[in-house]
C-alpha positions in Angstrom: 122.6 11.3 109.0 124.1 11.4 112.4 122.1 10.7 115.6 122.3 12.9 118.6 123.7 11.1 121.7 123.4 12.1 125.4 127.1 13.1 125.3 126.8 15.7 122.6 126.2 19.3 123.7 123.0 21.1 122.8 123.4 23.6 120.0 121.5 26.8 119.7 121.6 28.4 116.2 125.0 26.8 115.6 126.5 27.9 118.9 127.3 25.8 122.0 125.9 27.4 125.1 128.4 28.3 127.7 128.0 27.5 131.3 127.7 30.5 133.6 130.5 31.0 136.1 129.5 30.3 139.7 130.0 34.0 140.7 128.0 35.3 137.7 124.8 36.1 139.7 122.3 38.8 139.7 122.8 41.4 142.4 123.0 45.1 143.1 126.0 46.7 141.6 127.3 50.3 141.0 127.1 51.6 137.5 130.6 52.3 136.1 129.3 55.4 134.4 127.1 57.2 137.0 128.0 55.2 140.1 124.3 54.7 141.0 123.2 51.4 142.3 121.2 49.1 140.0 120.0 45.5 139.7 122.6 43.7 137.5 121.8 40.3 135.9 125.4 39.2 136.2 129.0 40.4 136.4 129.0 41.3 132.7 126.4 44.0 133.2 128.1 47.0 134.8 126.3 49.9 133.2 122.7 50.8 134.3 119.8 51.0 131.8 119.5 54.8 132.3 123.1 55.3 131.2 122.7 52.8 128.3 119.7 54.8 127.1 121.7 58.0 126.6 122.7 59.1 123.1 126.3 59.2 124.2 126.3 55.5 125.1 124.3 54.5 122.0 126.6 56.5 119.7 129.7 54.9 121.3 131.4 58.1 122.2 133.1 58.7 125.5 131.2 61.9 126.2 134.4 63.9 126.3 136.3 65.6 123.5 140.0 64.6 123.4 142.4 67.2 122.2 145.8 66.1 121.0 
């Protein structure tokens, strides 16, 4: 059995947690879908909860029908 040392990273369900980037901060951002301002938890969250709750978003469709 191996012992854990101070130099080994903490594991969470088999994954090494990644450090957040310095610029990844919660702030008010514009939704990429409706352009309304919302409180984002970081730069990876760019669509507001209202838009994410729509069936179009949940179904993964773009909301437009493409004709080729």
